[in-house]
C-alpha positions in Angstrom: 40.9 -94.6 16.5 37.9 -92.3 16.8 34.4 -93.4 18.0 33.1 -94.0 14.4 36.1 -96.2 13.5 35.8 -98.1 16.8 32.1 -98.6 16.2 32.7 -99.9 12.7 35.4 -102.3 13.9 33.1 -103.7 16.6 30.4 -104.2 14.0 32.8 -106.0 11.7 33.9 -108.2 14.5 30.3 -109.2 15.3 29.8 -110.0 11.6 33.0 -112.1 11.5 32.1 -114.0 14.7 28.8 -115.1 13.1 30.5 -115.9 9.8 33.1 -118.1 11.5 30.3 -120.1 13.1 28.6 -120.6 9.7 32.0 -121.3 8.0 32.8 -124.0 10.6 29.3 -125.6 10.0 29.8 -125.7 6.2 33.6 -126.5 5.9 34.2 -128.2 9.2 37.2 -125.9 9.6 37.6 -123.5 12.5 39.1 -120.0 11.9 40.7 -118.3 14.9 40.9 -114.5 14.9 44.5 -113.5 15.5 44.5 -109.8 14.7 42.2 -106.9 13.9 43.6 -104.5 11.3 42.5 -102.5 8.3 43.7 -104.2 5.1 42.6 -106.9 5.3 40.1 -106.3 8.2 41.3 -109.4 10.1 44.0 -112.0 10.2 42.9 -115.5 11.2 44.6 -118.8 11.7 43.4 -122.0 10.1 43.6 -125.3 12.1 46.8 -126.2 10.3 48.4 -123.0 11.5 48.2 -121.2 8.2 47.4 -117.5 8.4 44.7 -116.1 6.2 43.4 -112.5 5.7 39.7 -111.8 6.0 38.1 -108.8 4.3 34.4 -107.9 5.0 32.2 -105.8 2.7 28.5 -105.0 3.0 26.3 -105.2 -0.1 23.6 -102.7 0.1 21.6 -100.4 -2.1 22.9 -96.9 -2.8 21.5 -94.6 -0.2 20.4 -92.1 -2.9 18.3 -94.9 -4.5 16.9 -96.6 -1.4 14.1 -94.2 -0.6 12.9 -94.2 -4.2 13.1 -98.0 -4.5 11.4 -98.8 -1.2 8.8 -96.0 -1.2 7.9 -95.4 -4.9 8.7 -98.7 -6.5 7.7 -100.7 -3.4 10.9 -102.8 -3.9 11.5 -104.3 -0.5 14.6 -106.2 -1.4 17.5 -105.8 -3.8 16.8 -107.8 -7.0 18.8 -111.0 -7.5 20.5 -109.7 -10.7 21.3 -106.5 -9.0 22.8 -108.4 -6.1 25.0 -110.5 -8.3 26.2 -107.5 -10.2 26.8 -105.6 -7.0 28.7 -108.5 -5.5 31.0 -108.8 -8.5 31.5 -105.0 -8.6 32.5 -104.9 -4.9 34.7 -108.0 -5.1 36.5 -106.6 -8.1 37.0 -103.2 -6.4 38.4 -105.0 -3.3 40.7 -107.1 -5.5 42.1 -104.0 -7.2 42.6 -102.3 -3.8 44.3 -105.5 -2.5 46.8 -105.5 -5.4 47.4 -101.7 -5.3 47.9 -101.5 -1.6 49.9 -104.8 -1.4 48.1 -106.2 1.5 49.8 -108.7 3.9 48.5 -112.1 3.0 47.6 -110.7 -0.4 47.3 -114.1 -2.1 45.7 -115.7 0.9 42.6 -113.7 1.7 38.9 -114.6 2.2 36.4 -112.0 1.0 33.1 -112.0 2.8 30.2 -110.1 1.1 27.6 -109.5 3.7 23.9 -109.2 2.7 20.8 -108.5 4.6 18.2 -107.8 1.8 18.1 -110.9 -0.3 18.1 -114.5 0.9 21.0 -116.4 -0.6 19.0 -119.6 -1.3 17.4 -117.7 -4.2 20.8 -117.2 -5.9 21.2 -120.9 -6.6 18.8 -120.6 -9.5 20.6 -117.5 -11.0 24.3 -118.1 -10.7 26.1 -120.5 -13.0 29.6 -121.5 -14.0 30.2 -118.2 -15.8 29.7 -116.3 -12.6 32.0 -118.6 -10.7 34.7 -118.2 -13.3 34.5 -114.4 -13.1 34.9 -114.5 -9.3 37.8 -117.0 -9.6 39.9 -114.4 -11.5 39.9 -111.9 -8.7 42.8 -113.3 -6.6 41.0 -114.3 -3.4 41.4 -117.7 -1.7 37.7 -117.8 -1.2 34.7 -115.5 -1.8 31.5 -116.0 0.3 28.1 -114.3 0.4 27.0 -114.3 4.1 23.3 -114.0 4.4 22.1 -112.1 7.5 18.4 -111.8 6.3 17.2 -114.3 8.8 19.6 -113.5 11.5 17.2 -111.7 13.8 14.6 -114.5 13.5 16.8 -117.6 13.7 20.3 -116.3 14.7 21.7 -118.2 11.7 23.9 -117.0 8.9 23.7 -118.9 5.7 26.5 -119.0 3.2 26.8 -119.1 -0.6 30.2 -119.8 -2.0 31.2 -117.8 -5.0 34.8 -119.1 -5.1 36.7 -121.6 -4.4 35.4 -124.4 -6.6 35.1 -126.7 -3.6 32.6 -124.5 -1.8 30.7 -122.9 -4.8 26.9 -122.8 -4.2 24.3 -122.6 -1.5 25.0 -124.1 1.9 21.8 -124.2 4.0 21.7 -124.5 7.7 18.8 -126.0 9.6 16.7 -123.7 11.7 
């Protein structure tokens, strides 16, 4: 593993550690990291002993558009509709990769979409049953948006469930 890969893996682990704290707060279920790998990024164990894959993906603006959007358009954050579209596009891409590469725990993987540009509480007004149904067809056990926008201020990560039906929607955490 070269320095760049090691650095990326350390960053993924930090994101996962904070997600696990938020996940436990929301679901009252603890995930224990068992193994770091590539596809999926991690293998965790649920409290009942079941193994589950965890895949992390960062949602961000395209680097070639970011300068134009922030400087010329004065667009500080990714727009809600762009975020929803980007989340679905990335989730679909990961689902295709998962099937093509035949991941271990293929049918038992949590997808975490990390965001740092748009607070997830705003999504509750823009996502509806149609969006949830689209995400449900991708073959993940659960799909979460993990909001790191207020992490530096409060140290909290807020979650928005895109799938499974039990956890769909915004899950605030007190600051």
